[in-house]
C-alpha positions in Angstrom: 0.0 0.0 -0.1 1.1 3.6 -0.9 0.6 5.2 2.5 3.1 2.6 4.2 6.2 4.1 2.4 5.2 7.8 1.9 3.4 8.5 5.4 0.3 9.6 3.8 -1.6 9.1 7.2 -4.3 11.2 9.0 -7.5 12.2 6.5 -5.5 14.2 4.1 -3.6 11.1 3.5 -6.7 8.7 3.3 -8.2 10.8 0.5 -4.9 11.3 -1.3 -4.0 7.3 -1.1 -7.4 6.6 -2.5 -7.4 9.1 -5.5 -3.6 7.8 -6.0 -5.0 4.2 -6.1 -7.9 5.3 -8.6 -5.6 7.4 -11.0 -2.8 4.6 -10.9 -5.4 1.8 -11.9 -6.5 4.2 -14.7 -3.2 5.3 -15.4 -3.6 8.9 -14.7 -1.2 9.7 -12.2 0.4 12.6 -14.3 -3.1 14.0 -15.4 -4.5 14.2 -11.9 -1.1 15.5 -10.5 -1.4 18.4 -13.2 -4.8 19.2 -12.4 -3.7 19.2 -8.9 -1.5 21.4 -9.4 -3.6 23.9 -11.3 -6.0 23.8 -8.4 -3.5 24.8 -6.0 -2.6 27.5 -8.4 -6.0 28.8 -8.1 -6.3 28.4 -4.5 -2.9 30.5 -4.0 -4.2 33.1 -6.2 -7.8 33.6 -4.9 -8.4 34.5 -1.5 -12.4 33.9 -2.3 -11.5 30.2 -3.4 -9.4 30.0 0.0 -12.4 31.3 2.0 -14.9 29.0 0.2 -12.6 25.7 1.1 -12.1 27.0 4.7 -15.8 28.5 5.8 -17.6 26.3 8.0 -20.6 28.6 7.5 -20.9 28.0 3.5 -23.6 25.2 3.1 -22.3 21.9 1.4 -24.3 22.3 -1.7 -23.3 25.6 -2.5 -19.7 24.6 -1.9 -20.1 21.8 -4.1 -21.6 23.5 -6.7 -19.0 26.1 -6.5 -16.4 23.5 -6.9 -18.1 21.9 -9.8 -18.1 25.3 -11.5 -14.5 26.1 -11.0 -13.7 22.4 -12.2 -15.6 22.7 -15.6 -14.2 26.5 -16.0 -10.6 25.0 -15.5 -11.2 21.8 -17.8 -10.0 19.4 -15.3 -10.3 15.7 -15.9 -13.1 13.5 -15.0 -11.1 11.8 -12.2 -10.1 15.0 -10.3 -13.8 16.8 -10.8 -15.4 13.7 -9.2 -12.5 13.4 -6.5 -13.3 17.4 -5.7 -16.8 17.0 -5.8 -16.6 14.0 -3.1 -14.3 16.0 -0.8 -17.1 18.9 -1.1 -20.0 16.8 -0.4 -18.3 15.1 2.7 -17.6 18.8 4.1 -13.7 18.0 3.7 -12.6 20.9 1.4 -10.8 22.9 4.5 -8.1 19.6 4.3 -7.9 19.8 0.3 -4.4 21.5 0.0 -3.1 18.9 2.3 -4.6 16.5 0.1 -2.8 17.6 -2.8 0.3 17.7 -0.8 -0.1 14.1 0.3 -0.8 13.0 -3.3 2.0 14.7 -4.5 4.3 12.9 -1.5 2.7 9.5 -3.2 3.7 10.1 -6.6 7.1 11.6 -5.6 7.9 8.4 -3.2 6.5 6.0 -6.4 9.3 8.0 -8.3 11.8 7.5 -5.9 11.9 11.6 -5.5 11.8 13.3 -2.2 9.2 16.2 -2.1 10.1 19.9 -1.3 7.8 22.6 -0.2 9.1 26.2 -1.3 7.3 29.1 0.1 7.8 32.1 -1.3 6.7 36.0 -1.4 5.7 35.9 -5.1 5.6 33.5 -7.6 9.0 32.1 -9.0 10.0 31.9 -12.5 10.8 28.5 -14.1 14.6 29.5 -14.2 14.6 30.3 -10.3 12.7 26.7 -9.7 15.1 24.7 -11.9 18.1 26.6 -9.6 16.2 25.7 -6.7 15.4 22.1 -7.8 19.4 21.5 -8.7 20.6 23.0 -5.4 18.0 20.4 -3.5 19.1 17.6 -5.4 22.8 18.4 -4.5 22.1 18.9 -0.6 19.5 16.1 -0.5 21.4 13.5 -3.2 18.1 12.2 -4.9 15.4 13.6 -7.1 13.6 16.3 -5.7 9.9 17.3 -6.5 9.5 21.1 -5.9 5.8 22.2 -4.7 5.3 25.9 -4.6 3.3 28.2 -2.6 3.0 31.8 -2.3 2.7 33.7 0.6 2.9 37.4 0.4 3.6 37.9 4.4 6.9 36.7 3.8 8.0 39.8 2.1 11.1 38.2 0.5 13.2 35.3 0.8 12.3 31.7 1.0 11.0 29.1 3.4 12.3 25.5 2.1 10.9 22.5 4.1 12.1 19.0 3.2 10.7 16.4 4.9 11.2 17.4 8.4 13.9 19.9 7.8 13.3 23.4 7.3 15.3 26.0 6.1 13.6 29.7 6.7 15.4 32.6 4.8 12.5 34.7 4.6 13.0 38.3 5.3 9.8 38.1 7.8 12.0 35.8 9.8 15.1 38.1 9.7 13.1 41.2 10.9 11.7 39.0 13.7 15.2 37.7 14.6 16.8 41.3 14.6 13.9 42.8 16.5 14.3 40.0 19.3 18.1 40.8 19.3 17.6 44.5 19.5 15.0 44.0 22.6 18.1 42.3 24.1 20.3 44.9 23.5 19.3 47.7 25.9 
């Protein structure tokens, strides 16, 4: 079972494992991964979409209709569409980003890759992603699948997480460290 070797556990892991197994059986692993990557970008780019998936006060049917309309507009594949619909009907949209991350981890494990999450203040270019991927590959010693996320609150720099290791070179963290150091001087 894929979840044994990759650590896909909990609610998100169970959903991701089910999706992975269905996609694997239908030979749609890459198509679903692409769909989920586009969905992640949409979630990152839209405060309204983030509110929709997180809000416990929006009715289940309204969430399901909204997600179905989004899946249609984005021309997502049938399996991805059905998966997101099921997640919405089960009132689990709040966990969708974690499900997507768990799915990526399962694919990475299948390919013998390590997954790295890179959070930046603004979207990274293809050149920057390639450079980060090369640096991580050299540091980790294995192929690295890079999942990106944008957090404007970082101000600048990056937060890179590979497994349980995290490297935080964000401007926000450096300013916080400076602020703490200045409080101690006085």
